[in-house]
mmCIF file of the protein (N, C-alpha, C, O) and its ligand, coordinates in Angstrom:
data_MODEL
# 
_entry.id   MODEL 
# 
loop_
_entity.id 
_entity.type 
_entity.pdbx_number_of_molecules 
1 polymer     1 
2 non-polymer 1 
# 
_entity_poly.entity_id                      1 
_entity_poly.type                           'polypeptide(L)' 
_entity_poly.nstd_linkage                   no 
_entity_poly.nstd_monomer                   no 
_entity_poly.pdbx_seq_one_letter_code       MAKYRCPGCGYTYNENDGDVREGYPPGTPFAALPEDFVCPDCAVRYKEDFELAEA 
_entity_poly.pdbx_seq_one_letter_code_can   MAKYRCPGCGYTYNENDGDVREGYPPGTPFAALPEDFVCPDCAVRYKEDFELAEA 
_entity_poly.pdbx_strand_id                 A 
# 
loop_
_entity_poly_seq.entity_id 
_entity_poly_seq.num 
_entity_poly_seq.mon_id 
_entity_poly_seq.hetero 
1 1  MET n 
1 2  ALA n 
1 3  LYS n 
1 4  TYR n 
1 5  ARG n 
1 6  CYS n 
1 7  PRO n 
1 8  GLY n 
1 9  CYS n 
1 10 GLY n 
1 11 TYR n 
1 12 THR n 
1 13 TYR n 
1 14 ASN n 
1 15 GLU n 
1 16 ASN n 
1 17 ASP n 
1 18 GLY n 
1 19 ASP n 
1 20 VAL n 
1 21 ARG n 
1 22 GLU n 
1 23 GLY n 
1 24 TYR n 
1 25 PRO n 
1 26 PRO n 
1 27 GLY n 
1 28 THR n 
1 29 PRO n 
1 30 PHE n 
1 31 ALA n 
1 32 ALA n 
1 33 LEU n 
1 34 PRO n 
1 35 GLU n 
1 36 ASP n 
1 37 PHE n 
1 38 VAL n 
1 39 CYS n 
1 40 PRO n 
1 41 ASP n 
1 42 CYS n 
1 43 ALA n 
1 44 VAL n 
1 45 ARG n 
1 46 TYR n 
1 47 LYS n 
1 48 GLU n 
1 49 ASP n 
1 50 PHE n 
1 51 GLU n 
1 52 LEU n 
1 53 ALA n 
1 54 GLU n 
1 55 ALA n 
# 
loop_
_struct_asym.id 
_struct_asym.entity_id 
A 1 
B 2 
# 
loop_
_chem_comp.id 
_chem_comp.type 
_chem_comp.mon_nstd_flag 
ALA 'L-peptide linking' y 
ARG 'L-peptide linking' y 
ASN 'L-peptide linking' y 
ASP 'L-peptide linking' y 
CYS 'L-peptide linking' y 
GLU 'L-peptide linking' y 
GLY 'peptide linking'   y 
LEU 'L-peptide linking' y 
LYS 'L-peptide linking' y 
MET 'L-peptide linking' y 
PHE 'L-peptide linking' y 
PRO 'L-peptide linking' y 
THR 'L-peptide linking' y 
TYR 'L-peptide linking' y 
VAL 'L-peptide linking' y 
ZN  non-polymer         . 
# 
_pdbx_entity_nonpoly.entity_id   2 
_pdbx_entity_nonpoly.name        ? 
_pdbx_entity_nonpoly.comp_id     ZN 
# 
_pdbx_nonpoly_scheme.asym_id         B 
_pdbx_nonpoly_scheme.entity_id       2 
_pdbx_nonpoly_scheme.mon_id          ZN 
_pdbx_nonpoly_scheme.ndb_seq_num     1 
_pdbx_nonpoly_scheme.pdb_seq_num     101 
_pdbx_nonpoly_scheme.auth_seq_num    101 
_pdbx_nonpoly_scheme.pdb_mon_id      ZN 
_pdbx_nonpoly_scheme.auth_mon_id     ZN 
_pdbx_nonpoly_scheme.pdb_strand_id   A 
_pdbx_nonpoly_scheme.pdb_ins_code    . 
# 
loop_
_atom_site.group_PDB 
_atom_site.id 
_atom_site.type_symbol 
_atom_site.label_atom_id 
_atom_site.label_alt_id 
_atom_site.label_comp_id 
_atom_site.label_asym_id 
_atom_site.label_entity_id 
_atom_site.label_seq_id 
_atom_site.pdbx_PDB_ins_code 
_atom_site.Cartn_x 
_atom_site.Cartn_y 
_atom_site.Cartn_z 
_atom_site.occupancy 
_atom_site.B_iso_or_equiv 
_atom_site.pdbx_formal_charge 
_atom_site.auth_seq_id 
_atom_site.auth_comp_id 
_atom_site.auth_asym_id 
_atom_site.auth_atom_id 
_atom_site.pdbx_PDB_model_num 
ATOM   1   N  N  . MET A 1 1  ? -37.971 23.480 -35.974 1.00 0.00 ? 1   MET A N  1 
ATOM   2   C  CA . MET A 1 1  ? -39.088 23.096 -36.891 1.00 0.00 ? 1   MET A CA 1 
ATOM   3   C  C  . MET A 1 1  ? -39.963 24.309 -37.107 1.00 0.00 ? 1   MET A C  1 
ATOM   4   O  O  . MET A 1 1  ? -39.768 25.299 -36.402 1.00 0.00 ? 1   MET A O  1 
ATOM   5   N  N  . ALA A 1 2  ? -40.879 24.310 -37.992 1.00 0.00 ? 2   ALA A N  1 
ATOM   6   C  CA . ALA A 1 2  ? -41.646 25.406 -38.459 1.00 0.00 ? 2   ALA A CA 1 
ATOM   7   C  C  . ALA A 1 2  ? -43.065 25.500 -37.832 1.00 0.00 ? 2   ALA A C  1 
ATOM   8   O  O  . ALA A 1 2  ? -43.615 24.514 -37.341 1.00 0.00 ? 2   ALA A O  1 
ATOM   9   N  N  . LYS A 1 3  ? -43.587 26.639 -37.869 1.00 0.00 ? 3   LYS A N  1 
ATOM   10  C  CA . LYS A 1 3  ? -45.039 26.793 -37.460 1.00 0.00 ? 3   LYS A CA 1 
ATOM   11  C  C  . LYS A 1 3  ? -45.821 27.321 -38.642 1.00 0.00 ? 3   LYS A C  1 
ATOM   12  O  O  . LYS A 1 3  ? -45.304 28.091 -39.452 1.00 0.00 ? 3   LYS A O  1 
ATOM   13  N  N  . TYR A 1 4  ? -47.073 26.901 -38.734 1.00 0.00 ? 4   TYR A N  1 
ATOM   14  C  CA . TYR A 1 4  ? -47.889 27.356 -39.829 1.00 0.00 ? 4   TYR A CA 1 
ATOM   15  C  C  . TYR A 1 4  ? -49.162 27.909 -39.224 1.00 0.00 ? 4   TYR A C  1 
ATOM   16  O  O  . TYR A 1 4  ? -49.694 27.347 -38.267 1.00 0.00 ? 4   TYR A O  1 
ATOM   17  N  N  . ARG A 1 5  ? -49.638 28.974 -39.759 1.00 0.00 ? 5   ARG A N  1 
ATOM   18  C  CA . ARG A 1 5  ? -50.804 29.645 -39.155 1.00 0.00 ? 5   ARG A CA 1 
ATOM   19  C  C  . ARG A 1 5  ? -51.996 29.571 -40.116 1.00 0.00 ? 5   ARG A C  1 
ATOM   20  O  O  . ARG A 1 5  ? -51.853 29.721 -41.329 1.00 0.00 ? 5   ARG A O  1 
ATOM   21  N  N  . CYS A 1 6  ? -53.179 29.334 -39.531 1.00 0.00 ? 6   CYS A N  1 
ATOM   22  C  CA . CYS A 1 6  ? -54.468 29.543 -40.316 1.00 0.00 ? 6   CYS A CA 1 
ATOM   23  C  C  . CYS A 1 6  ? -54.770 30.966 -40.526 1.00 0.00 ? 6   CYS A C  1 
ATOM   24  O  O  . CYS A 1 6  ? -54.870 31.728 -39.564 1.00 0.00 ? 6   CYS A O  1 
ATOM   25  N  N  . PRO A 1 7  ? -54.927 31.377 -41.795 1.00 0.00 ? 7   PRO A N  1 
ATOM   26  C  CA . PRO A 1 7  ? -55.235 32.744 -42.113 1.00 0.00 ? 7   PRO A CA 1 
ATOM   27  C  C  . PRO A 1 7  ? -56.618 33.168 -41.710 1.00 0.00 ? 7   PRO A C  1 
ATOM   28  O  O  . PRO A 1 7  ? -56.911 34.363 -41.705 1.00 0.00 ? 7   PRO A O  1 
ATOM   29  N  N  . GLY A 1 8  ? -57.459 32.260 -41.380 1.00 0.00 ? 8   GLY A N  1 
ATOM   30  C  CA . GLY A 1 8  ? -58.889 32.558 -41.039 1.00 0.00 ? 8   GLY A CA 1 
ATOM   31  C  C  . GLY A 1 8  ? -59.099 32.823 -39.482 1.00 0.00 ? 8   GLY A C  1 
ATOM   32  O  O  . GLY A 1 8  ? -59.806 33.750 -39.087 1.00 0.00 ? 8   GLY A O  1 
ATOM   33  N  N  . CYS A 1 9  ? -58.457 31.975 -38.649 1.00 0.00 ? 9   CYS A N  1 
ATOM   34  C  CA . CYS A 1 9  ? -58.697 32.289 -37.256 1.00 0.00 ? 9   CYS A CA 1 
ATOM   35  C  C  . CYS A 1 9  ? -57.500 32.352 -36.355 1.00 0.00 ? 9   CYS A C  1 
ATOM   36  O  O  . CYS A 1 9  ? -57.618 32.545 -35.144 1.00 0.00 ? 9   CYS A O  1 
ATOM   37  N  N  . GLY A 1 10 ? -56.298 32.181 -36.981 1.00 0.00 ? 10  GLY A N  1 
ATOM   38  C  CA . GLY A 1 10 ? -55.059 32.397 -36.298 1.00 0.00 ? 10  GLY A CA 1 
ATOM   39  C  C  . GLY A 1 10 ? -54.514 31.162 -35.569 1.00 0.00 ? 10  GLY A C  1 
ATOM   40  O  O  . GLY A 1 10 ? -53.513 31.244 -34.857 1.00 0.00 ? 10  GLY A O  1 
ATOM   41  N  N  . TYR A 1 11 ? -55.159 30.064 -35.749 1.00 0.00 ? 11  TYR A N  1 
ATOM   42  C  CA . TYR A 1 11 ? -54.778 28.794 -35.061 1.00 0.00 ? 11  TYR A CA 1 
ATOM   43  C  C  . TYR A 1 11 ? -53.307 28.515 -35.717 1.00 0.00 ? 11  TYR A C  1 
ATOM   44  O  O  . TYR A 1 11 ? -53.086 28.624 -36.923 1.00 0.00 ? 11  TYR A O  1 
ATOM   45  N  N  . THR A 1 12 ? -52.422 28.172 -34.827 1.00 0.00 ? 12  THR A N  1 
ATOM   46  C  CA . THR A 1 12 ? -51.059 27.886 -35.343 1.00 0.00 ? 12  THR A CA 1 
ATOM   47  C  C  . THR A 1 12 ? -50.706 26.453 -35.033 1.00 0.00 ? 12  THR A C  1 
ATOM   48  O  O  . THR A 1 12 ? -50.779 25.960 -33.907 1.00 0.00 ? 12  THR A O  1 
ATOM   49  N  N  . TYR A 1 13 ? -50.295 25.790 -36.186 1.00 0.00 ? 13  TYR A N  1 
ATOM   50  C  CA . TYR A 1 13 ? -49.801 24.427 -36.012 1.00 0.00 ? 13  TYR A CA 1 
ATOM   51  C  C  . TYR A 1 13 ? -48.202 24.402 -35.835 1.00 0.00 ? 13  TYR A C  1 
ATOM   52  O  O  . TYR A 1 13 ? -47.451 24.815 -36.718 1.00 0.00 ? 13  TYR A O  1 
ATOM   53  N  N  . ASN A 1 14 ? -47.831 23.969 -34.820 1.00 0.00 ? 14  ASN A N  1 
ATOM   54  C  CA . ASN A 1 14 ? -46.332 24.000 -34.394 1.00 0.00 ? 14  ASN A CA 1 
ATOM   55  C  C  . ASN A 1 14 ? -45.867 22.591 -34.519 1.00 0.00 ? 14  ASN A C  1 
ATOM   56  O  O  . ASN A 1 14 ? -46.338 21.664 -33.859 1.00 0.00 ? 14  ASN A O  1 
ATOM   57  N  N  . GLU A 1 15 ? -44.886 22.477 -35.429 1.00 0.00 ? 15  GLU A N  1 
ATOM   58  C  CA . GLU A 1 15 ? -44.396 21.052 -35.736 1.00 0.00 ? 15  GLU A CA 1 
ATOM   59  C  C  . GLU A 1 15 ? -43.682 20.409 -34.461 1.00 0.00 ? 15  GLU A C  1 
ATOM   60  O  O  . GLU A 1 15 ? -43.636 19.187 -34.319 1.00 0.00 ? 15  GLU A O  1 
ATOM   61  N  N  . ASN A 1 16 ? -43.186 21.208 -33.639 1.00 0.00 ? 16  ASN A N  1 
ATOM   62  C  CA . ASN A 1 16 ? -42.579 20.697 -32.421 1.00 0.00 ? 16  ASN A CA 1 
ATOM   63  C  C  . ASN A 1 16 ? -43.666 19.957 -31.521 1.00 0.00 ? 16  ASN A C  1 
ATOM   64  O  O  . ASN A 1 16 ? -43.430 18.891 -30.952 1.00 0.00 ? 16  ASN A O  1 
ATOM   65  N  N  . ASP A 1 17 ? -44.919 20.655 -31.450 1.00 0.00 ? 17  ASP A N  1 
ATOM   66  C  CA . ASP A 1 17 ? -45.971 20.144 -30.608 1.00 0.00 ? 17  ASP A CA 1 
ATOM   67  C  C  . ASP A 1 17 ? -46.840 19.217 -31.321 1.00 0.00 ? 17  ASP A C  1 
ATOM   68  O  O  . ASP A 1 17 ? -47.542 18.449 -30.663 1.00 0.00 ? 17  ASP A O  1 
ATOM   69  N  N  . GLY A 1 18 ? -46.869 19.203 -32.582 1.00 0.00 ? 18  GLY A N  1 
ATOM   70  C  CA . GLY A 1 18 ? -47.895 18.451 -33.280 1.00 0.00 ? 18  GLY A CA 1 
ATOM   71  C  C  . GLY A 1 18 ? -49.338 19.027 -32.816 1.00 0.00 ? 18  GLY A C  1 
ATOM   72  O  O  . GLY A 1 18 ? -49.502 20.185 -32.430 1.00 0.00 ? 18  GLY A O  1 
ATOM   73  N  N  . ASP A 1 19 ? -50.263 18.142 -32.901 1.00 0.00 ? 19  ASP A N  1 
ATOM   74  C  CA . ASP A 1 19 ? -51.625 18.432 -32.307 1.00 0.00 ? 19  ASP A CA 1 
ATOM   75  C  C  . ASP A 1 19 ? -52.229 17.198 -31.857 1.00 0.00 ? 19  ASP A C  1 
ATOM   76  O  O  . ASP A 1 19 ? -52.955 16.535 -32.598 1.00 0.00 ? 19  ASP A O  1 
ATOM   77  N  N  . VAL A 1 20 ? -51.918 16.823 -30.507 1.00 0.00 ? 20  VAL A N  1 
ATOM   78  C  CA . VAL A 1 20 ? -52.177 15.549 -29.903 1.00 0.00 ? 20  VAL A CA 1 
ATOM   79  C  C  . VAL A 1 20 ? -53.656 15.338 -30.070 1.00 0.00 ? 20  VAL A C  1 
ATOM   80  O  O  . VAL A 1 20 ? -54.113 14.279 -30.498 1.00 0.00 ? 20  VAL A O  1 
ATOM   81  N  N  . ARG A 1 21 ? -54.463 16.464 -29.691 1.00 0.00 ? 21  ARG A N  1 
ATOM   82  C  CA . ARG A 1 21 ? -55.823 16.273 -29.733 1.00 0.00 ? 21  ARG A CA 1 
ATOM   83  C  C  . ARG A 1 21 ? -56.391 15.821 -31.098 1.00 0.00 ? 21  ARG A C  1 
ATOM   84  O  O  . ARG A 1 21 ? -57.395 15.111 -31.168 1.00 0.00 ? 21  ARG A O  1 
ATOM   85  N  N  . GLU A 1 22 ? -55.752 16.232 -32.111 1.00 0.00 ? 22  GLU A N  1 
ATOM   86  C  CA . GLU A 1 22 ? -56.179 15.841 -33.533 1.00 0.00 ? 22  GLU A CA 1 
ATOM   87  C  C  . GLU A 1 22 ? -55.543 14.456 -33.974 1.00 0.00 ? 22  GLU A C  1 
ATOM   88  O  O  . GLU A 1 22 ? -55.875 13.849 -34.993 1.00 0.00 ? 22  GLU A O  1 
ATOM   89  N  N  . GLY A 1 23 ? -54.633 14.063 -33.112 1.00 0.00 ? 23  GLY A N  1 
ATOM   90  C  CA . GLY A 1 23 ? -54.078 12.713 -33.508 1.00 0.00 ? 23  GLY A CA 1 
ATOM   91  C  C  . GLY A 1 23 ? -52.639 12.821 -34.170 1.00 0.00 ? 23  GLY A C  1 
ATOM   92  O  O  . GLY A 1 23 ? -52.129 11.851 -34.732 1.00 0.00 ? 23  GLY A O  1 
ATOM   93  N  N  . TYR A 1 24 ? -52.017 14.051 -34.072 1.00 0.00 ? 24  TYR A N  1 
ATOM   94  C  CA . TYR A 1 24 ? -50.722 14.262 -34.717 1.00 0.00 ? 24  TYR A CA 1 
ATOM   95  C  C  . TYR A 1 24 ? -49.666 14.408 -33.564 1.00 0.00 ? 24  TYR A C  1 
ATOM   96  O  O  . TYR A 1 24 ? -49.738 15.379 -32.810 1.00 0.00 ? 24  TYR A O  1 
ATOM   97  N  N  . PRO A 1 25 ? -48.753 13.525 -33.426 1.00 0.00 ? 25  PRO A N  1 
ATOM   98  C  CA . PRO A 1 25 ? -47.888 13.556 -32.260 1.00 0.00 ? 25  PRO A CA 1 
ATOM   99  C  C  . PRO A 1 25 ? -46.785 14.631 -32.460 1.00 0.00 ? 25  PRO A C  1 
ATOM   100 O  O  . PRO A 1 25 ? -46.499 15.055 -33.580 1.00 0.00 ? 25  PRO A O  1 
ATOM   101 N  N  . PRO A 1 26 ? -46.221 15.021 -31.399 1.00 0.00 ? 26  PRO A N  1 
ATOM   102 C  CA . PRO A 1 26 ? -45.210 15.974 -31.445 1.00 0.00 ? 26  PRO A CA 1 
ATOM   103 C  C  . PRO A 1 26 ? -44.125 15.678 -32.439 1.00 0.00 ? 26  PRO A C  1 
ATOM   104 O  O  . PRO A 1 26 ? -43.693 14.528 -32.519 1.00 0.00 ? 26  PRO A O  1 
ATOM   105 N  N  . GLY A 1 27 ? -43.625 16.694 -33.248 1.00 0.00 ? 27  GLY A N  1 
ATOM   106 C  CA . GLY A 1 27 ? -42.618 16.435 -34.221 1.00 0.00 ? 27  GLY A CA 1 
ATOM   107 C  C  . GLY A 1 27 ? -43.182 16.048 -35.670 1.00 0.00 ? 27  GLY A C  1 
ATOM   108 O  O  . GLY A 1 27 ? -42.462 15.805 -36.638 1.00 0.00 ? 27  GLY A O  1 
ATOM   109 N  N  . THR A 1 28 ? -44.526 16.029 -35.669 1.00 0.00 ? 28  THR A N  1 
ATOM   110 C  CA . THR A 1 28 ? -45.034 15.634 -37.014 1.00 0.00 ? 28  THR A CA 1 
ATOM   111 C  C  . THR A 1 28 ? -44.859 16.902 -37.955 1.00 0.00 ? 28  THR A C  1 
ATOM   112 O  O  . THR A 1 28 ? -45.409 17.964 -37.664 1.00 0.00 ? 28  THR A O  1 
ATOM   113 N  N  . PRO A 1 29 ? -44.105 16.763 -39.050 1.00 0.00 ? 29  PRO A N  1 
ATOM   114 C  CA . PRO A 1 29 ? -44.063 17.890 -40.012 1.00 0.00 ? 29  PRO A CA 1 
ATOM   115 C  C  . PRO A 1 29 ? -45.291 18.327 -40.711 1.00 0.00 ? 29  PRO A C  1 
ATOM   116 O  O  . PRO A 1 29 ? -46.092 17.511 -41.168 1.00 0.00 ? 29  PRO A O  1 
ATOM   117 N  N  . PHE A 1 30 ? -45.440 19.558 -40.796 1.00 0.00 ? 30  PHE A N  1 
ATOM   118 C  CA . PHE A 1 30 ? -46.681 20.046 -41.467 1.00 0.00 ? 30  PHE A CA 1 
ATOM   119 C  C  . PHE A 1 30 ? -46.967 19.312 -42.838 1.00 0.00 ? 30  PHE A C  1 
ATOM   120 O  O  . PHE A 1 30 ? -48.102 19.008 -43.203 1.00 0.00 ? 30  PHE A O  1 
ATOM   121 N  N  . ALA A 1 31 ? -45.812 19.059 -43.559 1.00 0.00 ? 31  ALA A N  1 
ATOM   122 C  CA . ALA A 1 31 ? -45.846 18.391 -44.852 1.00 0.00 ? 31  ALA A CA 1 
ATOM   123 C  C  . ALA A 1 31 ? -46.389 17.041 -44.746 1.00 0.00 ? 31  ALA A C  1 
ATOM   124 O  O  . ALA A 1 31 ? -46.834 16.517 -45.768 1.00 0.00 ? 31  ALA A O  1 
ATOM   125 N  N  . ALA A 1 32 ? -46.409 16.330 -43.489 1.00 0.00 ? 32  ALA A N  1 
ATOM   126 C  CA . ALA A 1 32 ? -46.829 14.989 -43.362 1.00 0.00 ? 32  ALA A CA 1 
ATOM   127 C  C  . ALA A 1 32 ? -48.280 14.879 -43.083 1.00 0.00 ? 32  ALA A C  1 
ATOM   128 O  O  . ALA A 1 32 ? -48.867 13.797 -43.086 1.00 0.00 ? 32  ALA A O  1 
ATOM   129 N  N  . LEU A 1 33 ? -48.903 16.128 -42.818 1.00 0.00 ? 33  LEU A N  1 
ATOM   130 C  CA . LEU A 1 33 ? -50.267 16.104 -42.416 1.00 0.00 ? 33  LEU A CA 1 
ATOM   131 C  C  . LEU A 1 33 ? -51.124 15.456 -43.716 1.00 0.00 ? 33  LEU A C  1 
ATOM   132 O  O  . LEU A 1 33 ? -50.655 15.506 -44.853 1.00 0.00 ? 33  LEU A O  1 
ATOM   133 N  N  . PRO A 1 34 ? -52.262 14.923 -43.459 1.00 0.00 ? 34  PRO A N  1 
ATOM   134 C  CA . PRO A 1 34 ? -52.994 14.465 -44.662 1.00 0.00 ? 34  PRO A CA 1 
ATOM   135 C  C  . PRO A 1 34 ? -53.413 15.662 -45.555 1.00 0.00 ? 34  PRO A C  1 
ATOM   136 O  O  . PRO A 1 34 ? -53.496 16.803 -45.102 1.00 0.00 ? 34  PRO A O  1 
ATOM   137 N  N  . GLU A 1 35 ? -53.678 15.338 -46.874 1.00 0.00 ? 35  GLU A N  1 
ATOM   138 C  CA . GLU A 1 35 ? -54.008 16.268 -47.774 1.00 0.00 ? 35  GLU A CA 1 
ATOM   139 C  C  . GLU A 1 35 ? -55.377 16.987 -47.389 1.00 0.00 ? 35  GLU A C  1 
ATOM   140 O  O  . GLU A 1 35 ? -55.626 18.148 -47.713 1.00 0.00 ? 35  GLU A O  1 
ATOM   141 N  N  . ASP A 1 36 ? -56.176 16.227 -46.715 1.00 0.00 ? 36  ASP A N  1 
ATOM   142 C  CA . ASP A 1 36 ? -57.506 16.700 -46.401 1.00 0.00 ? 36  ASP A CA 1 
ATOM   143 C  C  . ASP A 1 36 ? -57.647 17.412 -45.031 1.00 0.00 ? 36  ASP A C  1 
ATOM   144 O  O  . ASP A 1 36 ? -58.719 17.721 -44.512 1.00 0.00 ? 36  ASP A O  1 
ATOM   145 N  N  . PHE A 1 37 ? -56.458 17.621 -44.539 1.00 0.00 ? 37  PHE A N  1 
ATOM   146 C  CA . PHE A 1 37 ? -56.253 18.240 -43.225 1.00 0.00 ? 37  PHE A CA 1 
ATOM   147 C  C  . PHE A 1 37 ? -57.166 19.550 -43.214 1.00 0.00 ? 37  PHE A C  1 
ATOM   148 O  O  . PHE A 1 37 ? -57.030 20.344 -44.145 1.00 0.00 ? 37  PHE A O  1 
ATOM   149 N  N  . VAL A 1 38 ? -58.029 19.791 -42.270 1.00 0.00 ? 38  VAL A N  1 
ATOM   150 C  CA . VAL A 1 38 ? -58.569 21.156 -42.098 1.00 0.00 ? 38  VAL A CA 1 
ATOM   151 C  C  . VAL A 1 38 ? -58.257 21.722 -40.726 1.00 0.00 ? 38  VAL A C  1 
ATOM   152 O  O  . VAL A 1 38 ? -57.996 20.969 -39.788 1.00 0.00 ? 38  VAL A O  1 
ATOM   153 N  N  . CYS A 1 39 ? -58.281 23.019 -40.604 1.00 0.00 ? 39  CYS A N  1 
ATOM   154 C  CA . CYS A 1 39 ? -58.001 23.758 -39.436 1.00 0.00 ? 39  CYS A CA 1 
ATOM   155 C  C  . CYS A 1 39 ? -58.875 23.141 -38.233 1.00 0.00 ? 39  CYS A C  1 
ATOM   156 O  O  . CYS A 1 39 ? -60.101 23.070 -38.324 1.00 0.00 ? 39  CYS A O  1 
ATOM   157 N  N  . PRO A 1 40 ? -58.228 22.736 -37.197 1.00 0.00 ? 40  PRO A N  1 
ATOM   158 C  CA . PRO A 1 40 ? -58.969 22.141 -36.084 1.00 0.00 ? 40  PRO A CA 1 
ATOM   159 C  C  . PRO A 1 40 ? -59.855 23.056 -35.298 1.00 0.00 ? 40  PRO A C  1 
ATOM   160 O  O  . PRO A 1 40 ? -60.746 22.643 -34.555 1.00 0.00 ? 40  PRO A O  1 
ATOM   161 N  N  . ASP A 1 41 ? -59.560 24.360 -35.501 1.00 0.00 ? 41  ASP A N  1 
ATOM   162 C  CA . ASP A 1 41 ? -60.249 25.393 -34.777 1.00 0.00 ? 41  ASP A CA 1 
ATOM   163 C  C  . ASP A 1 41 ? -61.487 25.925 -35.552 1.00 0.00 ? 41  ASP A C  1 
ATOM   164 O  O  . ASP A 1 41 ? -62.576 25.952 -34.978 1.00 0.00 ? 41  ASP A O  1 
ATOM   165 N  N  . CYS A 1 42 ? -61.363 26.334 -36.789 1.00 0.00 ? 42  CYS A N  1 
ATOM   166 C  CA . CYS A 1 42 ? -62.365 26.978 -37.580 1.00 0.00 ? 42  CYS A CA 1 
ATOM   167 C  C  . CYS A 1 42 ? -62.999 25.926 -38.583 1.00 0.00 ? 42  CYS A C  1 
ATOM   168 O  O  . CYS A 1 42 ? -64.148 26.105 -38.987 1.00 0.00 ? 42  CYS A O  1 
ATOM   169 N  N  . ALA A 1 43 ? -62.339 24.956 -38.938 1.00 0.00 ? 43  ALA A N  1 
ATOM   170 C  CA . ALA A 1 43 ? -62.630 23.880 -39.809 1.00 0.00 ? 43  ALA A CA 1 
ATOM   171 C  C  . ALA A 1 43 ? -63.112 24.351 -41.210 1.00 0.00 ? 43  ALA A C  1 
ATOM   172 O  O  . ALA A 1 43 ? -63.794 23.615 -41.923 1.00 0.00 ? 43  ALA A O  1 
ATOM   173 N  N  . VAL A 1 44 ? -62.734 25.608 -41.583 1.00 0.00 ? 44  VAL A N  1 
ATOM   174 C  CA . VAL A 1 44 ? -63.031 26.035 -42.913 1.00 0.00 ? 44  VAL A CA 1 
ATOM   175 C  C  . VAL A 1 44 ? -61.786 26.317 -43.811 1.00 0.00 ? 44  VAL A C  1 
ATOM   176 O  O  . VAL A 1 44 ? -61.892 26.651 -44.991 1.00 0.00 ? 44  VAL A O  1 
ATOM   177 N  N  . ARG A 1 45 ? -60.617 26.159 -43.168 1.00 0.00 ? 45  ARG A N  1 
ATOM   178 C  CA . ARG A 1 45 ? -59.424 26.432 -43.926 1.00 0.00 ? 45  ARG A CA 1 
ATOM   179 C  C  . ARG A 1 45 ? -58.534 25.128 -44.107 1.00 0.00 ? 45  ARG A C  1 
ATOM   180 O  O  . ARG A 1 45 ? -58.169 24.472 -43.132 1.00 0.00 ? 45  ARG A O  1 
ATOM   181 N  N  . TYR A 1 46 ? -58.225 24.812 -45.344 1.00 0.00 ? 46  TYR A N  1 
ATOM   182 C  CA . TYR A 1 46 ? -57.454 23.693 -45.588 1.00 0.00 ? 46  TYR A CA 1 
ATOM   183 C  C  . TYR A 1 46 ? -56.079 23.817 -45.548 1.00 0.00 ? 46  TYR A C  1 
ATOM   184 O  O  . TYR A 1 46 ? -55.602 24.950 -45.484 1.00 0.00 ? 46  TYR A O  1 
ATOM   185 N  N  . LYS A 1 47 ? -55.326 22.803 -45.577 1.00 0.00 ? 47  LYS A N  1 
ATOM   186 C  CA . LYS A 1 47 ? -53.780 22.731 -45.385 1.00 0.00 ? 47  LYS A CA 1 
ATOM   187 C  C  . LYS A 1 47 ? -53.159 23.767 -46.410 1.00 0.00 ? 47  LYS A C  1 
ATOM   188 O  O  . LYS A 1 47 ? -52.220 24.477 -46.049 1.00 0.00 ? 47  LYS A O  1 
ATOM   189 N  N  . GLU A 1 48 ? -53.647 23.846 -47.595 1.00 0.00 ? 48  GLU A N  1 
ATOM   190 C  CA . GLU A 1 48 ? -53.004 24.694 -48.613 1.00 0.00 ? 48  GLU A CA 1 
ATOM   191 C  C  . GLU A 1 48 ? -53.147 26.152 -48.330 1.00 0.00 ? 48  GLU A C  1 
ATOM   192 O  O  . GLU A 1 48 ? -52.377 26.956 -48.855 1.00 0.00 ? 48  GLU A O  1 
ATOM   193 N  N  . ASP A 1 49 ? -54.188 26.559 -47.448 1.00 0.00 ? 49  ASP A N  1 
ATOM   194 C  CA . ASP A 1 49 ? -54.340 27.849 -47.024 1.00 0.00 ? 49  ASP A CA 1 
ATOM   195 C  C  . ASP A 1 49 ? -53.459 28.380 -45.907 1.00 0.00 ? 49  ASP A C  1 
ATOM   196 O  O  . ASP A 1 49 ? -53.333 29.590 -45.722 1.00 0.00 ? 49  ASP A O  1 
ATOM   197 N  N  . PHE A 1 50 ? -52.863 27.481 -45.177 1.00 0.00 ? 50  PHE A N  1 
ATOM   198 C  CA . PHE A 1 50 ? -52.026 27.846 -44.100 1.00 0.00 ? 50  PHE A CA 1 
ATOM   199 C  C  . PHE A 1 50 ? -50.774 28.523 -44.528 1.00 0.00 ? 50  PHE A C  1 
ATOM   200 O  O  . PHE A 1 50 ? -50.150 28.137 -45.516 1.00 0.00 ? 50  PHE A O  1 
ATOM   201 N  N  . GLU A 1 51 ? -50.389 29.562 -43.772 1.00 0.00 ? 51  GLU A N  1 
ATOM   202 C  CA . GLU A 1 51 ? -49.184 30.337 -44.072 1.00 0.00 ? 51  GLU A CA 1 
ATOM   203 C  C  . GLU A 1 51 ? -47.980 30.015 -43.046 1.00 0.00 ? 51  GLU A C  1 
ATOM   204 O  O  . GLU A 1 51 ? -48.177 29.829 -41.845 1.00 0.00 ? 51  GLU A O  1 
ATOM   205 N  N  . LEU A 1 52 ? -46.791 29.974 -43.621 1.00 0.00 ? 52  LEU A N  1 
ATOM   206 C  CA . LEU A 1 52 ? -45.719 29.810 -42.782 1.00 0.00 ? 52  LEU A CA 1 
ATOM   207 C  C  . LEU A 1 52 ? -45.549 30.983 -41.854 1.00 0.00 ? 52  LEU A C  1 
ATOM   208 O  O  . LEU A 1 52 ? -45.399 32.145 -42.231 1.00 0.00 ? 52  LEU A O  1 
ATOM   209 N  N  . ALA A 1 53 ? -45.590 30.542 -40.514 1.00 0.00 ? 53  ALA A N  1 
ATOM   210 C  CA . ALA A 1 53 ? -45.570 31.691 -39.519 1.00 0.00 ? 53  ALA A CA 1 
ATOM   211 C  C  . ALA A 1 53 ? -44.196 31.815 -38.956 1.00 0.00 ? 53  ALA A C  1 
ATOM   212 O  O  . ALA A 1 53 ? -43.829 32.944 -38.630 1.00 0.00 ? 53  ALA A O  1 
ATOM   213 N  N  . GLU A 1 54 ? -43.406 30.832 -38.803 1.00 0.00 ? 54  GLU A N  1 
ATOM   214 C  CA . GLU A 1 54 ? -42.165 30.877 -38.205 1.00 0.00 ? 54  GLU A CA 1 
ATOM   215 C  C  . GLU A 1 54 ? -41.286 29.636 -38.687 1.00 0.00 ? 54  GLU A C  1 
ATOM   216 O  O  . GLU A 1 54 ? -41.661 28.471 -38.551 1.00 0.00 ? 54  GLU A O  1 
ATOM   217 N  N  . ALA A 1 55 ? -40.180 29.980 -39.214 1.00 0.00 ? 55  ALA A N  1 
ATOM   218 C  CA . ALA A 1 55 ? -39.336 28.747 -39.624 1.00 0.00 ? 55  ALA A CA 1 
ATOM   219 C  C  . ALA A 1 55 ? -38.406 28.419 -38.531 1.00 0.00 ? 55  ALA A C  1 
ATOM   220 O  O  . ALA A 1 55 ? -37.634 27.467 -38.643 1.00 0.00 ? 55  ALA A O  1 
HETATM 221 ZN ZN . ZN  B 2 .  ? -58.654 28.247 -38.670 1.00 0.00 2 101 ZN  A ZN 1 
# 
């Protein structure tokens, strides 16, 4: 699965791990995150800003 990085703070969303703290279980594809997803770390970058970090 892929990883996506926030260009603002470097937070990386790993599809394998999800983000349990934010309510996304392991294996949740980035594409399945809500459209209003914001970076959990900096809260200023939206889903569309994230960059593919590793496929
Ligand atoms: Zn961020």
